[in-house]
Structure formats: C-alpha cells, structure tokens
N, C-alpha and C positions, 0 to 999 in steps of 0.2 A: 510874590504874595506876602512874605514875611514883612515886606516894607509897609504894604497896606495895613496890615494888622497892627504893626507897631505904631503906625500913625493913628489909627482909629483909637487904640487903647490909650493914646496920649491926650484924647479929647475929654471935655468935661462929660460928667455923667449924663447930662441932658443930650449933649450931642451924640454920645454913644447909643443912648436910647433911640434917638432919631435915626441914626444909621441902621440900628438894628431893627426898628419897625420897617424901614424901606426895604432891607434885605428880605424880611419875612414876607412882606407884600409881594415881593418879586417871586417867591416860590408859591404862594397861594394862588396867583392868576395864571392861567394858561395864556400863552401869547395871543390865541385867537379869540379870547373872551374880552369883549370890551364892555364896560359898565356905562349905563346911561348917565347923563349928567346929574339927573335927579339922585341916582344911587351914589355916584361920587360925592355928591354934596351931603347926602345922608350919613355916609361913612365919615366923612371929614367932621360933620357935626357931633356924631357920637365919639370920635376920638378926642375932640376938643373938649366934650363935656366929661369925659374920663380923666383927661389931663388937669381939667380945672377942679375936678372933685365935686362936680354939681350933680352927679347921679350916683345912686347907690348901687353898687355892684354885688352880684350874688353868684356863689359858686355853682356851676353847672349841675354838679351832683345834687345839690340841695333842690334846685329848680326842678329837675327831672323827678327827684323823690316825691316832692309835693304834687307835681302833676300826675304821677302814677297813683299817688293816694288818693287825689280828687276822682281819678277815674275808677277807682274801686279795684 
C-alpha cells in the first residue's frame, strides 16, 4: 500500500486530482447502483464545466440559506 501512495504522490497535481476524484467516486457509488448513460454524461459534463471554470460555483451553505430565506 505504501508503494501505491508513494507513486501517486509523485504524480503531477492534475494527475493526483484525477486519482483522488476516481477514488472518491468509488466510495460514493454502491456496487449495485448503475447510472443511466444520460446521467453519466450529465456528470461528465458538469465535471468538465467545473474543470474549465465555465460555471459559477456556490457554497452549499449559501444556497440552502437563500432557499430557506425564500421559503420564509
């Protein structure tokens, strides 16, 4: 296991981010859950937009606070 970690830490920041993203994705999905091709494409599109900086991101706390305020 130490060998894997050492090898990954020697990668470029972009490559480490890619590995981290794949590891996190592997934790988020249950093995029996399969996404439709439409959802997989939507996830890829959103990740690409975030990587390109073409979308404006907002903190979840701010979004929920605005939502709760709007609901009264």
